[in-house]
Backbone as CSV, one residue per row, in Angstrom:
resi,resn,N_x,N_y,N_z,CA_x,CA_y,CA_z,C_x,C_y,C_z
1,MET,-23.666,20.788,10.358,-23.174,21.046,9.341,-21.979,21.817,9.176
2,GLU,-21.882,22.833,10.060,-20.242,23.063,10.152,-19.487,22.469,10.447
3,ARG,-19.372,21.519,10.935,-18.416,20.048,10.830,-18.068,19.700,9.496
4,ARG,-19.132,19.359,8.350,-18.842,19.170,7.476,-18.643,20.192,6.868
5,VAL,-19.023,20.890,6.956,-18.081,22.800,6.092,-16.379,22.422,6.364
6,TRP,-16.475,22.457,7.873,-14.980,22.337,7.678,-13.882,21.178,7.408
7,VAL,-14.642,19.907,7.563,-13.561,19.241,6.951,-14.100,18.777,5.253
8,GLY,-14.670,19.494,4.568,-14.880,19.981,3.607,-13.607,21.061,2.928
9,ARG,-13.170,21.205,3.919,-12.146,22.560,3.616,-10.671,22.007,3.624
10,LEU,-10.656,21.094,4.250,-9.574,20.590,5.365,-8.844,19.459,4.021
11,ILE,-10.156,18.954,3.323,-10.111,18.430,1.683,-9.286,18.804,1.027
12,HIS,-10.203,19.817,0.688,-9.451,20.905,0.106,-8.406,21.350,-0.070
13,VAL,-7.822,21.936,1.287,-6.163,22.074,1.226,-5.491,21.058,1.439
14,LEU,-5.956,19.565,1.521,-4.737,18.036,1.356,-4.553,18.436,-0.137
15,GLN,-6.419,17.934,-0.727,-5.842,17.740,-2.509,-5.128,18.822,-3.072
16,ASP,-5.120,19.687,-2.393,-4.389,21.357,-3.311,-3.322,21.030,-3.232
17,LEU,-2.845,20.800,-2.229,-1.080,19.881,-1.622,-0.383,18.575,-2.811
18,LEU,-1.768,17.507,-2.703,-1.123,16.859,-3.968,-1.390,17.081,-4.606
19,ARG,-1.438,17.669,-5.195,-1.512,18.096,-6.414,-0.110,19.309,-7.101
20,ARG,0.274,19.874,-6.265,1.645,19.887,-6.153,2.494,18.634,-6.607
21,PRO,3.253,19.183,-7.739,4.406,17.984,-8.144,5.563,17.801,-6.729
22,VAL,5.619,19.032,-6.504,6.992,18.650,-5.124,5.953,17.788,-3.940
23,ILE,5.036,18.231,-3.562,4.516,17.071,-2.349,4.379,16.074,-2.770
24,MET,3.995,15.570,-4.049,3.165,14.283,-4.461,5.013,13.122,-4.725
25,GLY,5.796,14.209,-4.994,6.914,13.330,-5.511,7.959,12.861,-3.583
26,LEU,7.526,14.077,-2.782,8.037,13.533,-1.500,7.505,12.365,-1.418
27,VAL,5.715,12.456,-1.442,5.255,10.816,-1.455,5.989,9.709,-1.647
28,LEU,6.070,9.796,-2.793,6.673,8.584,-3.556,7.669,8.154,-3.201
29,ALA,8.463,9.276,-2.732,9.827,9.407,-2.385,9.520,8.731,-1.296
30,ALA,8.810,8.961,0.165,9.128,7.951,1.499,8.119,7.157,0.913
31,ASP,7.304,6.494,0.104,7.126,4.995,0.385,7.706,4.001,-0.708
32,MET,8.207,4.950,-1.594,9.808,3.684,-2.192,10.685,3.644,-1.503
33,ALA,10.771,4.906,-0.191,11.970,4.220,0.996,11.365,2.863,1.325
34,GLY,10.566,3.730,1.951,10.125,2.231,2.495,9.864,1.249,1.989
35,PHE,8.972,1.368,0.531,9.450,-0.353,-0.074,10.840,-0.658,0.417
36,VAL,11.727,0.020,-0.334,13.231,-0.934,0.039,13.620,-0.804,0.753
37,TRP,13.794,-0.173,1.962,14.106,-0.107,3.535,13.247,-1.666,3.782
38,GLY,11.877,-1.804,3.499,11.415,-2.411,4.537,10.930,-3.862,3.959
39,ILE,11.478,-4.281,2.609,11.808,-5.644,1.890,13.499,-6.064,2.545
40,LEU,14.724,-5.728,2.103,15.204,-5.487,2.243,15.756,-5.538,3.916
41,TYR,15.162,-4.792,5.041,15.544,-5.058,6.446,14.589,-5.465,7.052
42,TRP,13.834,-6.111,6.936,12.492,-6.723,7.286,12.497,-8.405,7.372
43,TYR,12.470,-8.590,5.910,11.874,-9.567,4.600,13.376,-10.633,3.791
44,GLY,14.298,-9.574,4.404,15.499,-10.034,3.519,15.889,-11.446,3.610
45,ARG,14.975,-11.889,4.943,15.441,-13.639,5.126,14.794,-14.408,4.469
46,GLN,13.298,-13.569,4.820,12.004,-14.956,4.406,11.760,-14.851,2.561
47,LEU,11.794,-13.500,1.945,11.766,-13.885,0.674,12.840,-15.080,-0.193
48,PRO,13.513,-15.168,0.402,14.791,-16.440,-0.721,13.994,-17.240,-0.687
49,GLY,13.683,-18.226,0.313,13.070,-19.071,1.172,11.431,-19.504,0.463
50,ALA,10.680,-18.560,-0.195,9.771,-18.370,-0.983,9.010,-18.911,-2.043
51,PRO,8.420,-19.476,-2.681,8.304,-19.818,-3.348,8.260,-18.565,-3.984
52,ALA,8.188,-17.942,-5.401,8.061,-16.855,-6.334,6.505,-16.992,-6.132
53,TRP,5.146,-17.634,-6.465,3.799,-16.585,-6.229,3.305,-16.429,-4.749
54,THR,4.216,-17.168,-3.683,4.271,-16.157,-2.545,4.582,-14.536,-2.247
55,TRP,5.328,-14.216,-3.276,6.072,-12.795,-2.805,4.434,-11.652,-2.776
56,PRO,3.801,-11.616,-3.321,3.232,-10.423,-3.215,2.106,-10.860,-1.871
57,PHE,2.157,-11.595,-1.525,1.192,-11.796,0.035,2.992,-11.211,1.190
58,ILE,3.963,-12.017,0.903,4.729,-11.265,2.158,4.922,-10.417,2.254
59,PRO,5.995,-9.724,1.542,6.201,-7.886,2.575,5.051,-7.119,2.492
60,ASP,4.322,-7.678,3.620,2.866,-6.743,3.754,2.854,-5.111,3.266
61,CYS,3.644,-4.759,5.052,3.983,-3.529,5.185,4.661,-2.463,3.845
62,PRO,6.109,-2.772,3.405,6.671,-2.127,2.624,5.926,-2.211,1.224
63,LEU,5.299,-3.408,0.281,4.286,-3.074,-0.644,3.349,-2.798,-0.706
64,PHE,2.455,-2.263,0.403,0.972,-1.789,0.431,1.714,-0.353,1.019
65,GLY,2.795,0.258,1.265,2.903,1.787,1.199,2.921,2.006,-0.139
66,LEU,3.636,1.058,-1.201,4.036,1.369,-2.429,2.967,1.612,-2.967
67,VAL,1.817,0.536,-2.546,0.572,0.591,-3.509,-0.333,1.670,-2.713
68,GLY,-0.125,1.915,-2.128,-0.822,3.121,-1.822,-0.582,4.840,-2.572
69,GLY,0.977,4.586,-2.389,1.273,5.636,-3.120,0.877,5.836,-4.958
70,LEU,0.866,4.937,-4.967,0.493,4.425,-6.507,-0.925,4.511,-6.827
71,ALA,-1.239,4.034,-6.276,-2.838,4.393,-6.148,-3.137,5.724,-5.893
72,LEU,-2.501,6.931,-5.293,-2.726,8.189,-4.667,-2.204,9.176,-5.911
73,LEU,-1.812,8.645,-6.325,-0.692,8.672,-7.968,-1.819,9.118,-9.529
74,LEU,-2.918,7.841,-9.169,-3.669,7.478,-9.933,-4.257,8.532,-10.255
75,VAL,-4.951,9.172,-9.030,-6.306,9.782,-8.581,-6.138,11.092,-8.627
76,VAL,-4.312,11.818,-8.043,-4.273,12.856,-7.522,-4.072,13.324,-9.321
77,THR,-3.699,13.126,-10.646,-3.170,12.802,-11.214,-4.375,13.111,-12.438
78,GLN,-5.774,12.698,-12.248,-7.078,12.435,-13.311,-6.742,13.978,-13.443
79,ALA,-6.642,14.495,-13.185,-7.103,15.940,-13.435,-5.999,17.280,-14.550
80,ALA,-4.534,16.023,-14.099,-3.488,16.777,-15.087,-4.178,17.187,-16.200
81,SER,-2.696,17.680,-17.138,-2.935,17.977,-18.303,-2.390,16.298,-19.072
82,GLN,-2.923,16.424,-20.691,-2.817,15.121,-20.535,-0.827,14.731,-21.351
83,LYS,-0.779,16.170,-21.747,0.846,15.680,-21.913,1.673,15.648,-20.424
84,ALA,1.199,15.998,-19.376,2.259,15.671,-17.716,1.559,13.936,-17.278
85,ARG,0.391,13.634,-17.967,-0.144,12.985,-17.669,0.589,11.067,-18.728
86,GLY,0.422,11.530,-19.674,1.210,10.927,-20.039,3.510,10.695,-19.741
87,ARG,3.485,11.953,-19.659,4.753,12.340,-18.990,5.305,10.918,-17.986
88,ILE,4.296,10.918,-16.996,4.079,9.968,-16.021,3.819,8.886,-16.485
89,ARG,2.822,8.443,-16.943,2.767,7.208,-17.803,4.021,6.122,-18.001
90,SER,4.997,7.217,-19.081,5.605,6.969,-20.114,6.999,6.334,-18.624
91,ALA,6.913,7.436,-18.028,8.398,6.811,-16.836,7.876,6.077,-15.721
92,LEU,6.599,5.298,-15.585,6.303,3.841,-15.328,6.650,2.575,-16.091
93,TRP,6.287,2.997,-17.395,6.756,2.019,-18.017,8.099,1.920,-17.623
94,ALA,8.788,2.526,-18.185,10.496,2.795,-17.959,10.805,1.983,-17.016
95,ILE,10.532,2.526,-15.564,10.816,2.040,-14.336,10.914,0.484,-14.597
96,ALA,9.256,-0.105,-14.656,9.005,-1.195,-14.822,10.191,-2.050,-15.838
97,LEU,10.779,-1.860,-17.087,11.068,-1.758,-18.025,12.619,-2.272,-17.017
98,ALA,13.461,-1.296,-16.303,14.316,-1.573,-16.063,14.776,-2.312,-14.266
99,SER,13.204,-2.111,-14.490,12.724,-3.348,-13.211,13.064,-4.656,-13.598
100,MET,12.719,-5.160,-14.333,12.701,-6.342,-14.914,14.083,-6.382,-15.125
101,SER,14.706,-5.786,-16.274,16.377,-6.012,-16.415,16.625,-5.965,-15.228
102,LEU,16.472,-6.021,-13.817,17.610,-5.753,-13.290,17.390,-7.208,-12.486
103,MET,15.708,-7.441,-12.727,15.717,-8.941,-12.278,16.327,-9.940,-12.873
104,GLY,16.046,-9.756,-14.211,17.405,-10.706,-14.753,18.353,-10.930,-14.151
105,ALA,19.448,-9.432,-14.196,20.614,-9.013,-13.638,20.845,-10.243,-12.066
106,ALA,19.903,-9.726,-11.370,20.154,-10.734,-10.278,19.707,-12.213,-10.107
107,TRP,19.077,-12.528,-11.413,18.511,-13.815,-11.229,20.013,-13.956,-12.282
108,LEU,20.542,-13.813,-13.202,21.854,-14.902,-13.665,22.654,-14.614,-12.481
109,ALA,23.054,-13.585,-11.198,24.131,-13.511,-10.514,23.662,-14.220,-9.643
110,GLY,22.871,-14.764,-9.400,22.013,-15.772,-8.146,22.811,-16.874,-7.986
111,GLY,22.918,-17.132,-9.827,23.070,-18.551,-10.795,24.252,-18.806,-10.148
112,ARG,25.306,-17.938,-10.179,27.011,-17.881,-9.653,27.448,-16.799,-8.744
113,ALA,26.344,-16.923,-7.619,26.886,-16.915,-6.067,27.759,-17.408,-5.397
114,SER,29.413,-17.003,-4.933,30.083,-17.799,-4.310,29.610,-18.558,-3.290
115,SER,29.128,-17.894,-2.301,28.729,-18.339,-0.938,26.430,-17.875,-1.164
116,SER,26.193,-19.042,0.460,24.922,-19.053,0.324,24.558,-17.777,0.739
117,ALA,25.186,-16.767,1.618,24.956,-15.638,1.843,24.557,-14.236,1.306
118,LEU,25.436,-14.366,0.017,25.461,-13.608,-1.325,23.837,-14.314,-1.830
119,ALA,23.870,-15.540,-2.132,22.992,-15.738,-3.086,22.092,-15.688,-2.099
120,ARG,21.801,-15.626,-1.129,20.073,-15.266,-0.489,19.765,-13.954,-0.708
121,TRP,20.370,-12.384,-0.493,20.995,-11.123,-0.860,20.641,-11.336,-2.007
122,ILE,21.081,-11.805,-2.821,20.374,-11.766,-4.655,19.467,-11.515,-4.554
123,ALA,18.735,-13.052,-4.258,17.199,-13.887,-4.109,16.371,-12.520,-3.503
124,THR,16.776,-11.887,-2.651,15.864,-10.417,-2.365,15.556,-9.639,-2.786
125,TYR,16.826,-9.680,-3.949,16.718,-7.782,-4.420,15.739,-8.782,-5.884
126,ASN,16.222,-9.832,-6.178,14.911,-10.254,-7.680,13.753,-9.961,-6.943
127,GLY,13.354,-10.432,-5.676,12.253,-10.452,-5.508,11.685,-9.045,-5.632
128,MET,12.503,-8.270,-5.047,12.275,-6.645,-4.896,12.025,-5.729,-6.314
129,TRP,12.839,-6.184,-7.072,12.294,-5.499,-8.919,11.462,-6.448,-9.745
130,ALA,11.027,-7.277,-8.710,10.075,-8.348,-9.554,8.404,-7.248,-9.196
131,LEU,7.966,-7.239,-7.895,7.279,-6.800,-7.424,7.538,-5.381,-7.488
132,LEU,8.476,-4.492,-7.754,8.287,-3.449,-8.685,7.645,-3.278,-9.755
133,ALA,8.578,-4.319,-10.750,7.959,-3.566,-11.725,6.036,-4.341,-12.384
134,ALA,5.388,-5.481,-11.199,4.130,-5.438,-11.519,3.525,-4.758,-10.742
135,LEU,4.098,-3.575,-10.255,3.643,-2.270,-9.850,3.284,-1.048,-10.738
136,CYS,4.474,-1.335,-11.391,4.391,0.253,-12.009,3.919,-1.085,-13.733
137,LEU,3.929,-1.711,-13.813,3.259,-2.067,-14.678,1.385,-2.547,-14.669
138,ILE,0.411,-2.558,-13.397,-0.454,-2.656,-13.209,-0.928,-0.857,-12.839
139,THR,0.044,0.028,-12.906,-0.405,1.390,-12.649,-0.376,2.083,-14.038
140,ALA,0.191,1.242,-14.549,0.233,1.950,-16.429,-0.628,1.547,-17.234
141,ILE,-0.843,0.333,-16.836,-2.259,-0.319,-17.413,-3.423,0.476,-17.422
142,VAL,-4.028,0.539,-15.442,-5.061,1.089,-15.443,-4.886,2.620,-15.462
143,TRP,-4.050,2.884,-16.596,-4.021,4.165,-15.926,-4.458,5.424,-16.306
144,ASP,-5.759,5.381,-17.597,-7.033,5.621,-18.318,-8.137,5.561,-17.409
145,ARG,-8.313,4.410,-17.090,-9.409,4.054,-16.079,-9.442,3.504,-14.816
146,VAL,-9.462,3.995,-13.658,-8.919,3.347,-12.570,-9.914,2.249,-12.128
147,PRO,-9.680,0.815,-11.782,-11.097,0.065,-10.875,-11.111,0.365,-9.851
148,ASN,-12.200,0.657,-9.621,-12.973,0.742,-8.369,-11.355,-0.249,-6.941
149,TRP,-11.820,-1.828,-7.374,-11.406,-2.998,-6.855,-10.056,-2.466,-6.710
150,TRP,-9.059,-1.950,-7.453,-7.248,-1.745,-7.214,-7.583,-0.558,-5.854
151,LEU,-8.110,0.368,-6.423,-7.803,1.461,-5.194,-8.437,1.130,-3.953
152,SER,-8.955,0.341,-3.726,-10.198,-1.087,-2.538,-9.241,-1.321,-1.716
153,ILE,-8.013,-2.207,-3.021,-6.982,-3.368,-2.568,-6.163,-2.105,-1.431
154,ALA,-5.650,-0.991,-2.431,-4.587,-0.426,-1.985,-5.117,0.699,-0.897
155,ALA,-6.181,1.105,-0.440,-7.325,1.714,0.855,-6.865,0.671,1.907
156,MET,-7.772,-0.350,1.980,-7.659,-1.687,2.697,-6.381,-1.932,3.008
157,GLY,-5.487,-1.911,2.207,-4.063,-2.565,2.409,-3.460,-1.400,3.343
158,GLN,-3.330,-0.628,3.040,-2.907,1.166,3.742,-3.228,0.575,5.089
159,ILE,-4.672,0.695,5.236,-5.238,0.408,7.245,-4.663,-0.929,7.328
160,LYS,-5.132,-1.563,6.687,-4.886,-3.018,7.465,-3.491,-3.311,7.858
161,PHE,-2.546,-2.984,6.847,-1.012,-3.456,7.758,-0.302,-2.143,8.588
162,GLY,-1.111,-1.164,8.156,-0.899,-0.441,8.761,-1.015,-0.393,10.395
163,LEU,-2.696,-0.979,10.543,-3.237,-1.560,12.334,-2.282,-2.679,12.441
164,TRP,-2.111,-3.389,11.741,-1.436,-4.361,12.353,0.084,-4.274,12.482
165,THR,1.099,-3.553,12.057,2.579,-2.777,13.030,2.376,-1.911,14.080
166,VAL,1.180,-0.843,14.147,1.109,0.010,15.489,-0.168,-1.568,16.445
167,PHE,-0.650,-2.323,16.374,-0.655,-3.409,17.409,0.848,-3.897,17.490
168,ALA,1.034,-4.656,16.916,2.426,-5.273,16.976,3.349,-4.598,17.969
169,TRP,3.961,-3.518,18.092,4.195,-2.376,18.646,3.772,-2.211,20.138
170,VAL,2.369,-2.015,19.615,1.872,-2.506,21.186,1.722,-2.962,22.226
171,VAL,1.193,-4.482,21.591,2.217,-5.510,22.349,3.204,-5.909,22.899
172,PHE,4.476,-5.141,21.807,5.786,-5.439,22.269,5.826,-4.268,23.504
173,TRP,5.620,-3.605,23.590,5.447,-2.835,24.773,5.021,-2.654,26.050
174,TRP,3.597,-3.315,25.985,3.147,-4.592,26.885,3.757,-5.333,27.461
175,ASN,4.530,-5.847,27.217,4.927,-7.317,27.166,6.294,-7.190,28.031
176,THR,6.745,-5.784,27.549,8.388,-5.405,27.865,7.964,-4.324,28.719
177,ARG,7.253,-4.395,30.005,6.383,-3.243,30.540,7.052,-1.427,29.929
178,GLY,6.975,-1.306,28.679,6.824,-0.406,28.179,8.542,0.467,27.856
179,LEU,8.746,-0.862,27.499,10.429,-0.501,26.572,10.081,0.262,25.455
180,VAL,10.612,1.074,25.532,10.522,1.708,24.003,11.702,1.533,23.596
181,THR,11.777,1.899,22.172,13.560,1.418,21.335,13.016,2.257,20.346
182,PHE,13.650,2.596,19.204,13.865,3.462,18.798,13.304,3.032,17.264
183,GLU,13.762,1.677,16.791,12.729,0.863,15.950,11.212,1.059,15.991
184,SER,10.962,0.789,17.110,9.559,0.874,17.801,8.901,1.652,17.988
185,VAL,8.917,3.127,17.902,9.094,4.412,17.699,9.126,4.677,16.303
186,PHE,9.919,4.131,15.305,9.840,4.753,14.533,9.085,4.235,13.662
187,MET,8.998,3.395,13.391,8.367,2.141,13.132,6.593,2.396,12.867
188,THR,6.110,2.848,14.023,4.591,3.235,14.872,4.664,4.033,14.282
189,ALA,5.932,5.361,14.569,4.850,6.276,13.610,4.870,6.300,11.926
190,THR,5.576,5.622,11.012,5.731,5.557,10.184,4.812,4.416,9.445
191,HIS,3.553,3.737,10.394,2.927,3.153,9.996,1.665,3.776,10.253
192,ILE,1.349,4.887,11.366,0.218,5.747,11.809,0.310,6.444,9.733
193,ALA,1.169,6.827,9.442,1.509,7.742,8.067,0.513,6.824,6.791
194,MET,0.843,5.461,7.348,0.365,4.081,5.988,-1.048,4.645,6.329
195,ILE,-1.758,4.051,7.816,-2.480,4.271,7.541,-3.957,5.493,7.065
196,ALA,-2.989,6.900,7.723,-3.886,7.822,7.325,-3.359,8.716,5.913
197,GLN,-2.171,7.796,4.787,-1.966,7.689,2.962,-3.511,7.201,2.732
198,GLY,-3.701,5.680,3.628,-4.848,4.842,3.129,-6.074,5.780,3.175
199,LEU,-6.475,6.560,4.246,-7.719,7.548,4.498,-7.943,8.635,3.286
200,VAL,-7.112,9.060,3.179,-6.768,10.021,2.084,-7.267,9.332,0.713
201,LEU,-6.972,8.413,0.248,-8.007,7.545,-0.631,-9.715,7.799,-0.555
202,PHE,-9.700,7.773,0.546,-11.405,7.538,0.478,-12.407,9.365,-0.023
203,THR,-10.546,10.458,0.034,-11.445,11.632,-0.503,-11.573,11.844,-1.903
204,TYR,-10.980,10.886,-2.585,-11.139,11.062,-3.719,-12.310,9.870,-4.929
205,TYR,-12.762,8.251,-4.063,-13.624,7.806,-4.625,-14.495,7.570,-3.132
206,ARG,-14.973,6.347,-3.741,-16.027,5.496,-3.247,-16.022,3.947,-3.445
207,PRO,-15.722,2.741,-2.474,-15.521,2.179,-2.768,-16.601,1.611,-3.337
208,SER,-17.103,-0.027,-4.014,-18.150,-0.339,-4.944,-17.934,-1.417,-3.918
209,VAL,-19.505,-2.071,-4.078,-20.049,-3.457,-3.598,-18.819,-4.580,-4.092
210,ALA,-18.591,-4.758,-5.802,-17.857,-5.287,-6.264,-15.937,-5.261,-5.804
211,GLY,-16.081,-3.857,-5.460,-14.498,-4.141,-5.020,-14.053,-4.028,-3.637
212,THR,-14.843,-3.608,-2.840,-15.294,-3.988,-1.992,-14.744,-5.492,-1.260
213,GLY,-15.985,-6.525,-2.633,-15.540,-7.823,-2.002,-14.345,-8.490,-2.797
214,ILE,-13.938,-7.927,-4.064,-13.039,-8.240,-4.117,-11.066,-7.952,-3.407
215,ALA,-11.257,-7.059,-2.573,-10.666,-5.968,-1.781,-10.646,-7.174,-0.568
216,GLY,-12.149,-7.397,0.078,-11.683,-8.728,1.459,-11.549,-9.963,1.206
217,ALA,-11.361,-10.385,0.196,-11.594,-12.002,-0.563,-9.188,-11.832,-0.871
218,TRP,-9.466,-11.191,-1.720,-7.616,-10.520,-1.440,-7.269,-10.746,-0.419
219,PHE,-7.541,-10.293,0.819,-6.851,-9.436,2.012,-7.148,-11.266,2.880
220,LEU,-8.016,-11.509,2.521,-8.049,-12.876,3.798,-7.070,-13.928,2.965
221,LEU,-7.170,-13.937,1.642,-6.552,-15.477,0.960,-4.787,-14.447,1.500
222,ASN,-4.749,-13.277,1.433,-2.679,-13.484,2.589,-2.831,-13.652,3.918
223,ASP,-4.389,-13.371,5.069,-4.130,-13.881,5.535,-3.724,-15.851,5.899
224,PHE,-4.664,-16.381,4.718,-4.467,-17.443,4.866,-2.732,-17.762,4.413
225,VAL,-2.692,-17.049,3.331,-0.905,-17.132,3.261,0.217,-16.960,4.328
226,ASP,-0.322,-16.032,4.995,0.035,-15.586,6.229,0.522,-16.424,7.496
227,TYR,-0.697,-16.913,7.941,-0.800,-17.833,8.791,-1.301,-19.073,8.760
228,GLY,-1.896,-19.016,7.629,-2.028,-20.791,7.382,-0.872,-21.654,6.668
229,LEU,0.230,-21.078,5.527,1.050,-21.592,5.413,2.336,-20.961,6.036
230,GLY,2.383,-20.038,6.844,3.735,-20.002,7.845,4.212,-18.447,7.050
231,HIS,3.719,-17.837,6.506,4.540,-16.937,5.710,4.339,-15.337,6.657
232,TYR,4.078,-15.580,7.471,3.723,-14.423,8.298,5.134,-13.686,8.695
233,PRO,4.907,-12.323,8.750,6.424,-11.112,9.151,6.903,-12.098,10.203
234,ARG,8.434,-11.627,10.595,9.225,-11.417,11.811,8.400,-10.951,12.361
235,LEU,8.332,-11.370,13.647,7.914,-10.628,15.037,8.536,-10.488,16.225
236,PRO,9.227,-9.781,17.021,10.040,-10.181,18.190,9.341,-10.606,19.128
237,ARG,9.779,-11.358,19.557,9.618,-12.681,20.535,8.751,-12.115,21.707
238,GLN,8.290,-10.860,22.369,7.631,-10.511,23.005,6.283,-10.578,22.257
239,VAL,6.034,-10.698,21.235,4.427,-10.403,20.378,4.060,-11.741,19.714
240,PRO,3.668,-12.505,20.853,2.635,-13.912,20.350,1.786,-13.540,18.765
241,VAL,2.537,-15.090,18.207,1.729,-14.934,16.695,0.369,-15.114,16.578
242,SER,-0.009,-16.014,17.943,-1.774,-16.243,17.780,-1.950,-14.968,18.120
243,ILE,-1.835,-13.840,18.350,-2.812,-12.483,19.016,-2.284,-12.254,17.635
244,MET,-1.470,-11.866,16.773,-1.019,-11.251,15.664,-2.445,-12.086,14.513
245,GLN,-2.355,-13.318,14.571,-3.503,-14.065,13.988,-4.475,-13.486,13.804
246,TRP,-5.172,-13.085,14.873,-6.256,-13.083,14.219,-6.804,-11.932,14.973
247,HIS,-5.693,-11.062,15.273,-5.774,-9.554,15.081,-6.839,-9.197,13.699
248,THR,-5.471,-9.079,12.833,-5.546,-9.327,11.667,-6.744,-9.943,11.137
249,ILE,-7.055,-11.145,11.652,-8.077,-11.647,10.277,-9.101,-10.949,10.925
250,ALA,-9.229,-10.467,12.418,-9.870,-9.941,12.524,-10.474,-8.422,11.746
251,VAL,-9.478,-7.722,11.741,-9.656,-6.644,11.055,-10.140,-6.763,9.143
252,THR,-9.415,-8.304,8.941,-9.591,-7.918,7.462,-11.274,-7.583,7.663
253,PHE,-11.968,-8.639,8.345,-13.778,-8.918,8.448,-14.019,-7.342,8.633
254,ILE,-13.665,-6.477,9.538,-14.100,-5.327,10.211,-13.928,-4.079,8.986
255,LEU,-12.883,-4.202,8.258,-12.413,-3.047,7.328,-13.376,-3.425,6.117
256,THR,-13.773,-4.881,5.702,-14.801,-5.278,4.949,-16.064,-4.810,4.874
257,ALA,-16.545,-5.244,6.112,-17.915,-4.367,6.297,-17.851,-2.795,6.134
258,ALA,-16.791,-2.159,6.754,-16.759,-0.547,6.637,-16.636,-0.265,5.509
259,PHE,-15.946,-0.939,4.808,-16.563,-1.128,3.163,-16.878,-0.453,2.269
260,GLY,-18.040,-1.767,3.275,-19.045,-2.311,2.341,-20.305,-0.954,2.644
261,TRP,-20.425,-0.360,4.127,-21.089,0.175,4.217,-20.853,1.958,3.417
262,LEU,-19.428,2.091,3.759,-19.264,3.422,2.354,-19.804,3.126,1.277
263,SER,-20.292,1.744,0.389,-20.590,1.731,-0.478,-22.269,2.073,-1.108
264,THR,-22.256,1.397,0.715,-24.165,2.065,0.448,-24.113,4.011,0.141
265,ARG,-23.122,4.728,0.868,-23.364,6.216,1.011,-22.891,6.089,-0.324
266,ARG,-24.768,6.627,-1.217,-24.106,7.494,-2.456,-24.027,9.080,-2.108
267,ASP,-23.722,9.534,-1.097,-23.591,10.924,-1.267,-21.915,11.301,-1.041
268,TRP,-20.853,9.898,-0.608,-19.635,9.522,-0.527,-18.247,9.659,-1.545
269,PRO,-17.586,10.509,-1.392,-17.355,11.333,-0.327,-17.484,13.116,-0.916
270,TRP,-18.213,13.309,-2.407,-18.642,14.077,-2.518,-19.486,14.840,-1.610
271,ALA,-20.175,15.046,-0.647,-21.246,15.517,0.275,-20.045,16.158,1.437
272,TRP,-18.655,15.564,1.563,-17.802,16.591,2.458,-17.052,17.119,1.795
273,ILE,-17.647,17.866,0.375,-16.498,18.586,-0.439,-17.602,19.454,-0.328
274,ARG,-17.242,21.249,-1.182,-17.938,21.605,-1.371,-18.050,21.635,-3.052
275,PRO,-19.342,21.690,-3.735,-19.324,21.304,-4.958,-18.538,21.887,-6.091
276,GLU,-17.873,23.181,-5.244,-16.214,24.057,-6.582,-15.762,23.039,-6.769
277,GLN,-15.465,22.129,-5.076,-13.938,21.515,-5.186,-14.232,19.934,-5.719
278,SER,-15.917,19.162,-6.152,-15.942,17.689,-6.370,-15.420,17.853,-7.820
279,PRO,-14.786,16.760,-8.182,-14.194,16.528,-9.115,-14.984,17.161,-10.084
280,SER,-14.610,16.763,-11.489,-15.753,17.377,-12.875,-16.030,15.501,-13.517
281,THR,-17.313,15.698,-13.678,-17.528,14.603,-14.444,-16.558,13.209,-15.196
282,SER,-15.980,14.437,-15.850,-15.455,13.478,-16.390,-14.769,12.674,-16.229
283,THR,-13.764,13.570,-14.569,-12.511,12.738,-13.823,-13.278,11.794,-12.810
284,ALA,-14.050,12.160,-12.716,-14.980,11.068,-11.267,-15.223,9.739,-12.503
285,SER,-15.277,9.779,-13.220,-15.866,8.767,-14.664,-14.427,7.909,-14.735
286,ARG,-13.078,8.937,-14.502,-12.154,7.355,-15.272,-12.151,6.744,-13.574
287,LEU,-12.788,7.172,-12.657,-12.188,6.360,-11.044,-13.508,5.262,-10.905
288,SER,-13.761,4.682,-12.158,-14.560,3.112,-12.015,-14.712,2.099,-11.046
């Protein structure tokens, strides 16, 4: 009981911090920076040569870093005033519209590019703006009633791809006899934070059976596109693709089972939060 009270207090402090606009803004800024940097740096040579329908499956970590941030925004702002929520939703529509405009401009510029290198980078920007527009549109559409499957995809994706990156760098360190680089340390630290952000979502909602099934199916499809069709992220040469393939497939099944188990816990997560800290009935009902 004492442990439960202590965890409940920690959750209360965390949720109180996230309700502050400055803190939530910093979280979103970090997720947005990771989205842009990750796509341009890590996937800059991969997106241009891939069919447009595969874009949601390719930039795994950058994409789900931002998906998780927007999902967190959805649940944190459920208790905000209607006026504040309306302003945020309008901003999402505006970002989506601006992103689609930039996507169109990038598409036009790509057709007039004077070199293949320039055309490749323009195509990368095109994919980035398309994904940003799609995420903002989805968030704005589900703003009033957040579907359980969307939160489950967000939480599972952040944990899954965070674990993937940390495991990849552990394999790298093992195979290089402990070669520590700035990139390996930085990416490990940021992806541990990504895992933590995915776990934070569990303090706001409980996965449903249907939501778990949809999330599990989505990530099995993601694994197929990555390793069945060859669109997996680039890896250091010291990290075998086969190890990462079976690791990520195993993680998909393990997380789906874990989410399924949580869906049977009728008191989760509210039993860990003191009654006065629990969300109101109207707020909880919007996390359907």
